N, C-alpha and C positions, 0 to 999 in steps of 0.2 A: 462484428457491424464495422461500416467505415466512418473514420474519426471526419472527414470530411462533411460541414454541415451538422456537426451533433452539438448538443447542447451538454456539458459536463460539470459534473461537481469533482474537485480534488480539496481533499483534506489535506492539512499541513503545508499549506503552500508558498509559506513564508520562507522557505529555506531548504537546500541540498535536493532532492530527487523531486519533491513536490513542486519548488519554484522552477526547477527546468521542466518538469511534465507540462505546466501550464504555458510556458513558452514555445515549446515544442508542439502541443495542442493547436495553438494557434496558428503556426506555419502548417501544422498538417489541416486547416481549413474549419476547425472546428467554430461554430458561427458565435457561441457564447460560453464563456467559460466562469464559472461561480468557483472563486479562490478562496478558500476559509484558511483561518488561521486562529490560534487563542486571540492573539491580539492583532486586529485588521491594520492598525497603524503600521505593523513592519511589513506590511505588503506592499511589494515595489517592482511591478511586474509589465513588462511591455507586451503587448498583446496583438500589436501590429491591427489587423483588419477585423480581428476578433473582438466581440464586446466582453472585457474581463470587467466582474462585479466580487467586488470584497466583499468578505463574509467574516464577521466573528462568529468563531464556533470553538467550545471545546467539547468533544466528541463524547465526553461522560455527562455532559447537562442536558438531559431530557428533554426540560421545558423550550431552552435555545433551540432544539433541533426539531421540536415541532413548528416554533415560528420560521426557521429555515425551510421547510417543508412547505408552508406556505407559499412564501417568498419564491422559492425555487420550482416551481412546479410543472416548470418542462424539460427538467434534466432527462436524458435518457443514455448517458455515461456517468456511472460513478467510480471514482477511482478513492477508495481507502487507502491513503497515504500516511496519514498521523499515526504517528508512533513516538515511546519514549523507550531509553534504554536505562537500566539500572546495573551497577557492577559487584559482582559480589559471590563467592562460593554458595550454593544451595544450603548448606550447615550454618552458614555465617550471615547472609543477608536477610534484612528484616523483614519481617512480615508486611511491614509500612511500604517498602520498595516493594513487594511482590504484587501487594495489592493496587499500588501505582501502575506498573509495568500491563497488570491484567485489566484495568479500569479502561486504558486508552486502547492498547494492541489488541485486545481481543473483546471486552463488552462494550468499548466504541465503537469499532469497527462492526460490531452484530447489529448494535443500535443505529448507527447510520444505514446500514442494509436495509434491515427490517420498515425502518420508514421511508426507505426511496424504491423498492420493490414495486407499492402500488402505484406509486409515482411512474416509472417507468414502463411500468404494464399499459397504463393510460396513456401514455404517448408512442405505443405501437412496439413498444421493446427496446433492446440496446444492451447493454452490458453494465457488469459489476467486475471492478478490477479490484483484488486484496493484494497489498504489497507485502510480503512476508519476507523470508530471510532464507538464506542455507540454512541456518541455526535451527530452522524448523525440522530440518532433516536429521540433524548430529548436535549434539550440545554442545558447546565449550564453557567450561566449568567458570570463567570469570563472569560470564552473564546469565548465571542462571535463571533468572528472574524472566530477562526478556528471552531465553531460550524457551522457557516454558511459556509463556505467553503467548510467542509466535506459532510454537507448535500447536497450541490450543485454537490458536487463528485459523491454522491449517485447516485442522479438523471440520472448524466451523464452515472453512470454504469449502469442504468437500458436501459436507451437508447441506449446506446451501446451494450448491449444485445440483444435487440430488432432488432436491424439494423444488428447483425451477427448471427440473429437465423438459417437462411437456409443456413448459411457456416459450416465449419469444425472448427470453433474457440470457444472456450466455455470463459465464460466472469464470473468471482467468485466476489464476495462483501466478503470482509474482515473487523468484526465488532469489534477488539479488547477493552476490558475493561482497566482496569488500569494496565500499563505495566512498569517494573522497568526498565527504561531508562532517560537517562539525560533530555529527553523532560518536564516529572514533577517531576524531582528529589528536593525533598524538600516538597513534598507535603504528608501529613501522612496520607496513607490510605492502606491498603490489595493491594500488585501489585502481578503480573505475573511476572518470568522470561521472557525474550523475549525470551532465545533457548527453552523455552517450547511453546510458541506461535508460534516460527518457524516451529515446530515440527508439530504441530496442522495445520497449514495453510499448509503443503507439503501435508499429512495425507488427509485434505480436497481435496485439487485439485487430488490426485490420486484417490480418491473416487468421484471425479466428482459433489462435493458438489457446488452448485450456491452460497448458503449463509452460509459464516464461522463464526462460534462466537468461537474464540480460547482458551479461558481461562473460570475457573469459575463465575468470573463476570458476563461476556460478556452473556453466558449460562442462568444466574438466570436471569439477566434484560431481556433478550428478550422473555423468556417465561413469564414472567410478563407483559411485555409490548405487548405480543400478548392477553394477557386476559383483561386488560384495559390500554391502553396508555395514558390515562390520568393522571392515577395514577403516571404512570413514571416521565410525563412531570412535576407534581407538584413538585415530590420526588427531580428530578435534578435541577430544579429552585432553592431549599432551599439550594443547598451546595454551 
């Protein structure tokens, strides 16, 4: 779809990729952007000519989600960006932390998608964009709960794409590598700026790319994963 004149909902808009997505969507000509976050008072976004509508939304709060759909009835582009990351080996991380990751990264994205599919259909079609991670493809042991929830979200995205294949709604998967955000602050590896990632995501949506690899690391790893995914699995397992 063409971002120009789109009406967009971005979850997790208060920082990182989400905040930059709102700003870059405005530059790309989006007519209205619903910028959501758990705490809408932390939203501080310049929208230029776009109308910015701050929304308080915890994606796992079903009752609040239903209220949002009533307000944001004109959406034709949904970007599921909200996410959490817990550290810990799969044998040690608490069940509570695993549930916390799944509640946001999987069940939250699924709930928002289910809520907005009828709305996007009624508005003539559009797109759903799920922000995943390279760790959907290969697990890094230190982030086992996050890996698992995002791998499940990738599978859910494929199911969603199949279910909507005969409709006028496109479904995009985004697989960022290391991005310079609060989520991985303190981890000393090369990182891409969130604004560059946001621009690449928007370009991918405009071009209709189903799978978007928005930074140099993700492009390089995906190319190698296509050649031999077991090599990437072993490489990530040692990180």
